N, C-alpha and C positions, 0 to 999 in steps of 0.2 A: 504494500500500500504506500503510495507516495506521501511524503511528509507535507503537511499544510504549511503554507507560507503566511507571512503577516498579511499579504494582500488577500489571500483566501479568507482569513479571519475577518478582515475589515469588510469585504464584500458580503459575507454571511451576516455580519452585524448590521450593515446598511439595509439589507433585505429584511432582516428581522424587525428593525425599527420602522421601516416602511410598512410592514404588515401590522405592527402595533398601532400605527397611525392611520391605517387603512388608506395608504397613499400609493397611487399608481406611479409608474415610471414617467408618464406624461406630466403628472402634477409636479413631481420632483424636478423634471426638466424645466418646467415653466418657472418654478421658484429659482432655479439656477440660471435661467436665461440661456439654456443649452437646447439643442435638438434632442428629441426623445431617443434617436438612434445613438447619440453620443453617450447617453446614460446607459442604454442597453449594452453597448459594446464594453463599457467599463464594468457593468454588473455581471457580464458573462465571462470576463477576463480576456476578451479579444483585444482590448486596449488596456495597457497598464494604467493604474491610478497613480497620479502624482500627489505628493504631500499636500500641495496647495489645493488640489481638487478634493481631497479628503476633508480638509478644513472647510471648504465651500459647502460640501455636502452636509457636514455636521451642522453648519450654521443654518442651512435650509431645513434640516430636520429638527433644529432647536435642541441639539444635544452636543456634548463635548466630543472631541476626537478620541479621547480615551474611552468614552462609552461605545465608540465604534470599533474598539479593539486596537487602536493605533497607539503604541506605547511611547512614541517619541514626541518631543516638543516640535511643533511645526514652526519653522523659521518664517519670520515676516518678510514678505516680498517688498522690494523697493518700489516706490511709486514713481 
C-alpha cells in the first residue's frame, strides 16, 4: 500500500470539510474566484496544491490550514 503524502491528507480534509458544510466544488470555486475545473483537478490530485492555495482554500472554508491537515506555517506572499 502506498504511503499517504501530506497532500493526500490535506485533500481528504478539504473534502471532509466541504461535506460538513454541504459545499459543492462549484461553490468553493466561486468563493475562491477559480474555475470549478481548477478545484476539481486539485481535489483529484491531477494538479498539485501549492501552500498559498491551501491557505486560500482554508480561508474560503473558514477554517485554519492546520484543520486541513497542513502542518507547516504558510509563508506570506509579497504583494
